[in-house]
N, C-alpha and C positions, 0 to 999 in steps of 0.2 A: 553171298553177301546181300542182305535185305536192306532196301532203302525205301523211304516213303515218297510217294508221288507228290509233286507240287500242288496239285489240285485238291488234295484232301488231307494233307499232313496235319493241319491245325485240328481238325475234328478227330483224327486218329490219335494224336498225342493227348488231346484233352479227354479222350475216352479211356486212357490207360488207368488201370486199377493200382492199388497199393502193391499187389503181387507183381504186376508188370514192372513197376519201378524198382522193386526190391533188389534185383541184381546190381543195378547202378548205385543205389543208395548204400548198399552193403560195402561198396568199395571205398566209401569216404573214410572210415576209420583206418582202413589199410593204407590208403594213400597218405594219410596224415603221419604215419609211422615211417615213411620212406624219406631218407635224407638225400639220396642222389638218384634221379630218375633215368639218367643215361650217362654213358661213358664213351668218350671219343678218343681216349688215350692211344689205342692201337692205330686208329686212322691217322692221328697226328704223327706217329712214328713212321708210318708209311709215306705220309706227305713229305717228311724230311728226306726220304729216299727218292722223292720225285714220283711216287705212286699215289694216284688219286683214288680214294675209296668213295664210290658214289653213295654208299649207305654207311656213313661214318659212325653212327651211334649204335652201341650195344645197349638196348633198352632194358630197364628194370622190368621184371615180369608183371608188375602191376600195370604198366603202360599197355602191354599186350592184352592183359585181362580186360582193361578198359575198352580197348579197340574191339574185342570180341563182343562185349556187352552192348556197345554202341550199335552194332549191326544185328545183334540177336533180338533186341527188344522189338523192333528197331526204333531208334530215334534219329538216325541219319536220314537226311532229306536230299532228294535229287533236285538241286537248283544250281544256278550259275553263281557259285560262291565267289569266284574270282572277280566278278563285277559288282559284288555287294558292298558298296561304299559305306553304308550304315554299319555293317558288321566290322569293317576295317577300322572305322572311327571308334567303335565301342571297345574293341580289343586293344587299341592304341592308347586308350585312356586308363592308366593304372588306378585311378580313383573312381572309375565308373561304378555306379550302384546297380548291380545286376538284379536287385529286387524291383527295379523300376521297369523291367521288361517282362513280358509273359514267357511262359515255359516253351512254347513253340519257337520263339525267337532265340531263347537260350540253346535250344536244340540246333538251330541254324548256326549259331556260333561254334558249337561243338563240332558240327559237321564240317564247317569251313576249315577249322584247324586240323581235323583229322584228314580231310581230303588234301589240304595244302601239304601235309607231311609226306604224302606220296610223291610230291614233286620237289619238295625242299626238305630233305631229311633233317629231323631234329625239331621241327616246329611243334609237334605234340609234346616231346620231352620238355621243350622250352616253356610251353604253357603250364606244365606241371611244376617245373623248376621255379618259375616266377610266382606261383601260387594262384595264377589267374584261373586255371581249370578248377581248382578247389573252390574258389569263390563262386563259379558258375554252378557247380554241383551242390554246394551248400544252399545256394539261392533256390535251386529247384526243390531241394528238400524242405526248405522253409515255406515255400509257396504251396507245396502239396498238403502239408499239415494233416497227414493221415492219422 
């Protein structure tokens, strides 16, 4: 799992070519075709029996593909995402204009959601279900203008 260091992530992300971004941008039309990004039906059945499943979501394969691309480019950044109040405010605002922030900040948002998912299963699925992740990805695509 490759992640960018906090001291040079901005320069690294800004140096990526169209080819570097292609695996991520190629996911956008595939993501747009998905109706349900995760299913917790089986976990809920177990919960009714008093069994807690710590990883309740069966993710759609596009979520796993996204996670792989995130770390393969890489656009994941090693930073204290849990203490990043600005990011929390951004993702809490369903009307936030993602075009108003730069691409490295968008990558921090993606990182925070993906990392949070490791501790709170379903956060990444939720970001896709609400359309927030698609907004971030389309904003990256619009800003790149290759």
